[in-house]
N, C-alpha and C positions, 0 to 999 in steps of 0.2 A: 669633213674636209672642205675647205673653202677655196675656191678658185676665183680670183678677182681679176677682171680685165683691167688693164692700166687705165686709171682715172686720175685726173690731176686736181689739185687744190682741195678746198674745203669739202667738196662733194665726196671725196674719197673717205674722209673721216666718218661720214654717216654710215658707210658700209664696211668699216674696218672690222676685222674679226675680233671676237671676244677672246679672253685668255683661254677659255675652254676650247674654243675652235682652233686656236694656235696649238694647244697641247694635242688635240685630236689629229691635226694635220701632221704633227711630228711622229705620230704612231706609225711604224713601218707597215702595219697591216692595212692602213687606210689607202695606201698607194694602189693596192690591188682590190680594194673593197668593191663589191658589186651590189648594186641596189636590188632590193627585193620587197615583196609585199609586206606592208606594215612600217616601212621606213618613213619618217616624217622629214620633209625637206623645207629649207628656207630658200626661196628663189627671189633674187633681186634683179630687176631690169632697171639699169641706171636711167634716171630721168623719167621713168614711167611707173609711178607708185601704184597705179591701178592694175598693173600687170605683175606686181611683186606681191609676195605673201608666203604663207606656210601651206604646204600641200602634202598629202599622204599618197604613197604608192598603193594602189588598190590591189585587191586579191588577184586581179587579172594582169598585174604588172604595169598598169598604165597610170599616168598622172593627168588629171583634168586641169588644164591651165587656161586662164582667160585668153580670149581672142583666138587662139589656135586649137583649142579643144584637147582631145586625148593624145598624149605622147607616150611612147614606149619608154619604160625605165628599167624593167626587169632585166637583170644581167648586165646592165651598163655601169660603167664607173661614173662618178659625179661629173668628170670633165666630158665624157661622151654624151651624157644627158644634157649638160650645159650647151654643148655644141649643137645638139639636135634641136633644142629649144630655140637657140639663136638662129639656126637655119630656117626653122618654121616661121619665126618672126620676120626674117629677111624676105620670105616668100610672099611679098605683097603687103606687109604691115608696117615694118620699121626699116629704114634704110641701112643703118649700121647699129644693131642692138648690142649693148654690152650687158652680158648676163653673168651672174655668179650663182653658184649652187652650193649649199652646205647641208650636211646631214644633221638635223637637230636631235632626233631620237632614232636610234637603231631598232630594227625589229627585235622582238623578245627572244630569249633562249628558253628552253624547256628542260626540266629535270624531273626524272621519274625513277621509280624503283624504291630502293630502301633508304629513303630520306623521310624526315618527319612530315614535311608538307610538299609533296610533289606538285608540279604545276608549271605555269607560264610566269616568267619574271622579266622585268625590264633589263635590257643590256646596258652596261656602262663600260667605257674604255678601261683596259687593263684587267678585265674580269678573268679570274683563274677558276679552275675546277673547285678548289678548296673554298673560295669566296662564294661560288655558286651553291655549294653544299651548305655553307653557313646561311645563305639567303633562304634556303629551304629548311631552316631550323635544324640542321645537322643530320647525321646518320641515325638510322634506327639501330637497335641492338643487334639485328640480324645482318647488317650491311657488311659487305666485303670492302674493307677500307684500304686494300692494297691496289685495286684496279677498278677502272670505270670503263664504260663504253661510250664513245662519242660518235654521233652521226652528224657530220658537217652539213650545212644547209645546201651546198652545191654537190653533194655526193649521194650515192644510192645505198652505200653500205656503211655500217658502223665499224669503228676501229677500237680494238682493246688498247687502253692506255694504262701504264703503270702510274698510279696516283702519285703526283709530284706537286709540290707547292707552286711550281712555275708553269704548269700546263695551262695554256690560254684557252678561253672559250670565245667563240666568235658569234656575231649576231645570227640568230636562226638555228644555232646548234641544238641538238637533243642529247642530253647527258643521261645515261642510264646507269644506276648503281645497282649492282647485282647482289643477290643474297649470298652470304658466305656459306661454305660447307665445312662442317666441323671436322 
């Protein structure tokens, strides 16, 4: 999701969002997306290329940024993180910083249980459970293909979900495919 402060003229064209960023911004889940460990961000400070760049949210939920140091990102939306960084820059560094933040790579999802290659895989927008299973090279012959269990990144318990082609996977989710009983 890209949030761009109003910028006039040719300078705006330099930080215009890509087609992929526009598609991600239109994804309704992104409005509520909360940053987590493993997310990779593109941070742009207009007129300050030395403060701009690509940064990763650390395991502790912090992002190390030039000039201001560590800033909390865990659990924040991109706009909340953007506002926090701008406030830190205003606190003695830049008079009126214009900051934009975009998620480049979401944290991975995990799939385990009765799939051919369980493990960690990169998340992509529009990922469904069926696509996640395909990414893991399909079900094993023992898999229960009627239901899966999903533990969302921000929840403590897993939910049993009837397998449906439209069931969405979110960044950081853990999908468990159970063994079927004859």
